[in-house]
GUGU-48105 format. One record per residue: residue number from 1; residue in one letter; x, y, z of N, C-alpha, C, CB in turn. Coordinates in steps of 0.1 Angstrom, whole numbers. Glycine has a CB too. Layout:
<recs>
+-----+---------+-------+-------+-------+-------+-------+-------+-------+-------+-------+-------+-------+-------+
! num ! residuo !   n_x !   n_y !   n_z !  ca_x !  ca_y !  ca_z !   c_x !   c_y !   c_z !  cb_x !  cb_y !  cb_z !
+-----+---------+-------+-------+-------+-------+-------+-------+-------+-------+-------+-------+-------+-------+
! NUM !       A !     X !     Y !     Z !     X !     Y !     Z !     X !     Y !     Z !     X !     Y !     Z !
...
+-----+---------+-------+-------+-------+-------+-------+-------+-------+-------+-------+-------+-------+-------+
</recs>
This chain:
<recs>
+-----+---------+-------+-------+-------+-------+-------+-------+-------+-------+-------+-------+-------+-------+
! num ! residuo !   n_x !   n_y !   n_z !  ca_x !  ca_y !  ca_z !   c_x !   c_y !   c_z !  cb_x !  cb_y !  cb_z !
+-----+---------+-------+-------+-------+-------+-------+-------+-------+-------+-------+-------+-------+-------+
!   1 !       M !   972 !   938 !  1432 !   970 !   933 !  1418 !   983 !   930 !  1411 !   962 !   944 !  1410 !
!   2 !       G !   992 !   942 !  1409 !  1005 !   939 !  1402 !  1014 !   929 !  1408 !  1013 !   951 !  1400 !
!   3 !       D !  1014 !   928 !  1422 !  1020 !   917 !  1428 !  1018 !   904 !  1425 !  1019 !   917 !  1438 !
!   4 !       T !  1004 !   903 !  1424 !   997 !   891 !  1421 !  1001 !   886 !  1407 !   982 !   893 !  1421 !
!   5 !       L !  1000 !   894 !  1398 !  1004 !   891 !  1383 !  1019 !   888 !  1384 !  1002 !   905 !  1373 !
!   6 !       L !  1026 !   895 !  1389 !  1041 !   891 !  1388 !  1043 !   877 !  1394 !  1052 !   902 !  1396 !
!   7 !       R !  1038 !   875 !  1407 !  1038 !   861 !  1414 !  1034 !   852 !  1404 !  1029 !   861 !  1426 !
!   8 !       T !  1021 !   852 !  1399 !  1019 !   844 !  1388 !  1025 !   840 !  1376 !  1012 !   847 !  1386 !
!   9 !       L !  1032 !   852 !  1370 !  1041 !   850 !  1361 !  1053 !   842 !  1364 !  1045 !   861 !  1357 !
!  10 !       F !  1059 !   843 !  1375 !  1071 !   837 !  1380 !  1067 !   823 !  1384 !  1079 !   845 !  1392 !
!  11 !       N !  1056 !   820 !  1387 !  1052 !   808 !  1390 !  1050 !   797 !  1376 !  1039 !   811 !  1398 !
!  12 !       N !  1044 !   807 !  1367 !  1043 !   798 !  1353 !  1053 !   805 !  1344 !  1026 !   798 !  1346 !
!  13 !       W !  1064 !   801 !  1346 !  1076 !   806 !  1340 !  1076 !   801 !  1322 !  1090 !   799 !  1351 !
!  14 !       I !  1069 !   793 !  1319 !  1067 !   790 !  1303 !  1057 !   802 !  1299 !  1059 !   774 !  1300 !
!  15 !       V !  1049 !   806 !  1306 !  1039 !   817 !  1302 !  1046 !   830 !  1298 !  1028 !   819 !  1315 !
!  16 !       A !  1057 !   832 !  1311 !  1064 !   843 !  1309 !  1071 !   844 !  1298 !  1072 !   846 !  1318 !
!  17 !       I !  1079 !   833 !  1296 !  1088 !   831 !  1283 !  1081 !   835 !  1271 !  1093 !   815 !  1282 !
!  18 !       V !  1068 !   830 !  1271 !  1060 !   831 !  1256 !  1057 !   845 !  1257 !  1046 !   822 !  1254 !
!  19 !       L !  1051 !   850 !  1266 !  1050 !   864 !  1268 !  1060 !   876 !  1261 !  1050 !   866 !  1282 !
!  20 !       I !  1071 !   870 !  1268 !  1084 !   879 !  1265 !  1088 !   877 !  1249 !  1098 !   875 !  1276 !
!  21 !       C !  1087 !   864 !  1242 !  1088 !   862 !  1228 !  1078 !   869 !  1221 !  1089 !   848 !  1225 !
!  22 !       V !  1066 !   869 !  1226 !  1054 !   875 !  1217 !  1058 !   891 !  1216 !  1036 !   873 !  1225 !
!  23 !       A !  1061 !   897 !  1229 !  1063 !   911 !  1228 !  1075 !   916 !  1221 !  1065 !   917 !  1240 !
!  24 !       A !  1086 !   907 !  1221 !  1099 !   910 !  1213 !  1095 !   908 !  1198 !  1112 !   900 !  1216 !
!  25 !       S !  1087 !   898 !  1195 !  1082 !   899 !  1179 !  1074 !   910 !  1175 !  1075 !   887 !  1174 !
!  26 !       V !  1064 !   916 !  1183 !  1057 !   926 !  1181 !  1065 !   938 !  1178 !  1049 !   926 !  1189 !
!  27 !       I !  1074 !   941 !  1189 !  1083 !   952 !  1188 !  1092 !   953 !  1174 !  1092 !   952 !  1202 !
!  28 !       T !  1096 !   941 !  1170 !  1104 !   938 !  1159 !  1095 !   943 !  1148 !  1107 !   922 !  1158 !
!  29 !       S !  1083 !   935 !  1149 !  1074 !   938 !  1135 !  1072 !   953 !  1132 !  1057 !   931 !  1136 !
!  30 !       I !  1070 !   959 !  1143 !  1067 !   975 !  1144 !  1078 !   982 !  1137 !  1066 !   980 !  1160 !
!  31 !       A !  1090 !   979 !  1142 !  1103 !   986 !  1139 !  1106 !   983 !  1122 !  1115 !   980 !  1149 !
!  32 !       K !  1103 !   970 !  1121 !  1105 !   968 !  1106 !  1096 !   977 !  1097 !  1102 !   952 !  1101 !
!  33 !       Q !  1084 !   978 !  1101 !  1072 !   984 !  1094 !  1077 !  1000 !  1094 !  1057 !   980 !  1103 !
!  34 !       L !  1082 !  1005 !  1105 !  1085 !  1021 !  1105 !  1097 !  1022 !  1096 !  1089 !  1028 !  1121 !
!  35 !       R !  1106 !  1013 !  1095 !  1119 !  1013 !  1087 !  1114 !  1013 !  1070 !  1129 !   999 !  1091 !
!  36 !       K !  1103 !  1005 !  1068 !  1099 !  1003 !  1053 !  1091 !  1017 !  1052 !  1088 !   989 !  1050 !
!  37 !       Y !  1084 !  1023 !  1062 !  1077 !  1034 !  1058 !  1087 !  1047 !  1054 !  1067 !  1037 !  1068 !
!  38 !       G !  1098 !  1046 !  1063 !  1105 !  1056 !  1063 !  1115 !  1057 !  1051 !  1110 !  1057 !  1073 !
!  39 !       C !  1118 !  1045 !  1045 !  1124 !  1042 !  1029 !  1115 !  1048 !  1021 !  1124 !  1026 !  1025 !
!  40 !       H !  1102 !  1044 !  1022 !  1092 !  1046 !  1011 !  1093 !  1063 !  1010 !  1076 !  1039 !  1015 !
!  41 !       R !  1090 !  1067 !  1023 !  1090 !  1083 !  1022 !  1101 !  1088 !  1016 !  1089 !  1091 !  1034 !
!  42 !       N !  1113 !  1085 !  1018 !  1125 !  1091 !  1011 !  1126 !  1089 !   998 !  1137 !  1086 !  1015 !
!  43 !       E !  1120 !  1076 !   991 !  1120 !  1073 !   978 !  1108 !  1083 !   973 !  1118 !  1058 !   976 !
!  44 !       V !  1099 !  1086 !   978 !  1088 !  1094 !   972 !  1095 !  1109 !   972 !  1073 !  1093 !   982 !
!  45 !       E !  1100 !  1112 !   980 !  1106 !  1127 !   982 !  1118 !  1127 !   972 !  1110 !  1131 !   997 !
!  46 !       F !  1126 !  1119 !   969 !  1135 !  1117 !   959 !  1129 !  1119 !   945 !  1141 !  1106 !   960 !
!  47 !       K !  1119 !  1111 !   940 !  1111 !  1111 !   927 !  1105 !  1123 !   928 !  1099 !  1100 !   925 !
!  48 !       R !  1101 !  1131 !   938 !  1092 !  1143 !   938 !  1104 !  1155 !   933 !  1084 !  1146 !   954 !
!  49 !       D !  1114 !  1154 !   938 !  1124 !  1163 !   936 !  1132 !  1161 !   923 !  1133 !  1163 !   946 !
!  50 !       L !  1131 !  1150 !   915 !  1135 !  1146 !   903 !  1125 !  1155 !   892 !  1134 !  1131 !   901 !
!  51 !       V !  1113 !  1152 !   897 !  1101 !  1159 !   888 !  1103 !  1173 !   890 !  1085 !  1154 !   892 !
!  52 !       E !  1104 !  1178 !   900 !  1105 !  1192 !   902 !  1116 !  1199 !   895 !  1106 !  1194 !   916 !
!  53 !       R !  1128 !  1192 !   893 !  1139 !  1195 !   884 !  1135 !  1195 !   869 !  1151 !  1186 !   887 !
!  54 !       G !  1126 !  1190 !   866 !  1120 !  1189 !   852 !  1127 !  1179 !   844 !  1119 !  1202 !   844 !
!  55 !       L !  1131 !  1168 !   850 !  1137 !  1155 !   844 !  1125 !  1148 !   836 !  1143 !  1146 !   856 !
!  56 !       S !  1128 !  1143 !   824 !  1119 !  1135 !   818 !  1116 !  1119 !   823 !  1122 !  1135 !   805 !
!  57 !       I !  1104 !  1114 !   821 !  1101 !  1102 !   827 !  1114 !  1090 !   827 !  1090 !  1099 !   819 !
!  58 !       E !  1116 !  1089 !   814 !  1128 !  1082 !   811 !  1141 !  1082 !   816 !  1129 !  1084 !   800 !
!  59 !       E !  1145 !  1097 !   819 !  1156 !  1101 !   829 !  1152 !  1096 !   844 !  1158 !  1117 !   829 !
!  60 !       I !  1140 !  1100 !   849 !  1138 !  1095 !   863 !  1138 !  1078 !   863 !  1123 !  1100 !   867 !
!  61 !       E !  1134 !  1073 !   854 !  1133 !  1058 !   854 !  1148 !  1051 !   856 !  1126 !  1054 !   840 !
!  62 !       R !  1155 !  1058 !   847 !  1171 !  1054 !   845 !  1178 !  1058 !   858 !  1178 !  1063 !   832 !
!  63 !       I !  1173 !  1069 !   864 !  1180 !  1071 !   878 !  1177 !  1065 !   889 !  1180 !  1083 !   881 !
!  64 !       V !  1163 !  1060 !   890 !  1159 !  1053 !   901 !  1163 !  1039 !   898 !  1144 !  1055 !   904 !
!  65 !       A !  1164 !  1033 !   886 !  1169 !  1020 !   883 !  1184 !  1019 !   887 !  1167 !  1016 !   869 !
!  66 !       A !  1192 !  1029 !   885 !  1206 !  1029 !   887 !  1207 !  1031 !   902 !  1214 !  1039 !   879 !
!  67 !       K !  1200 !  1039 !   910 !  1200 !  1039 !   926 !  1195 !  1027 !   931 !  1192 !  1050 !   932 !
!  68 !       G !  1186 !  1019 !   926 !  1182 !  1007 !   931 !  1192 !   996 !   930 !  1170 !  1004 !   926 !
!  69 !       S !  1199 !   996 !   921 !  1211 !   984 !   918 !  1222 !   989 !   926 !  1216 !   982 !   900 !
!  70 !       A !  1224 !  1000 !   929 !  1236 !  1005 !   935 !  1233 !  1002 !   951 !  1239 !  1020 !   931 !
!  71 !       T !  1220 !  1003 !   956 !  1217 !  1001 !   971 !  1215 !   986 !   972 !  1203 !  1010 !   976 !
!  72 !       S !  1212 !   977 !   962 !  1212 !   962 !   963 !  1226 !   957 !   963 !  1205 !   956 !   952 !
!  73 !       K !  1236 !   966 !   956 !  1247 !   959 !   957 !  1254 !   963 !   968 !  1254 !   959 !   945 !
!  74 !       A !  1252 !   975 !   976 !  1258 !   979 !   988 !  1253 !   970 !  1001 !  1255 !   994 !   990 !
!  75 !       S !  1241 !   966 !   998 !  1234 !   957 !  1009 !  1241 !   941 !  1008 !  1216 !   956 !  1005 !
!  76 !       D !  1245 !   937 !   995 !  1251 !   923 !   995 !  1265 !   925 !  1001 !  1251 !   915 !   979 !
!  77 !       D !  1271 !   935 !  1000 !  1286 !   935 !  1007 !  1286 !   932 !  1021 !  1293 !   949 !  1006 !
+-----+---------+-------+-------+-------+-------+-------+-------+-------+-------+-------+-------+-------+-------+
</recs>
C-alpha cells in the first residue's frame, strides 16, 4: 500500500510538488498562529501584572502604548 502510494507520487511529480507546497503552507500557518497566541498570552499576562500592581487605567494605557511603539520600532530595524 505505502509502496504503491510512493510510486504513484513519483510517477506524478507535479502532484508531489503540489502536496509538498500545501503541506509547507499549512505548517507555516500553524506556526504563525501559535506565535500570535504566544504573543497574546504574554500581553495579557503583562497587563494582568500591571493591574495587580495597582496602576490606574491611564498609567496602564500609557505603558502599553509605549511598549507597542518600542516594539514596532525594534521590528523596523
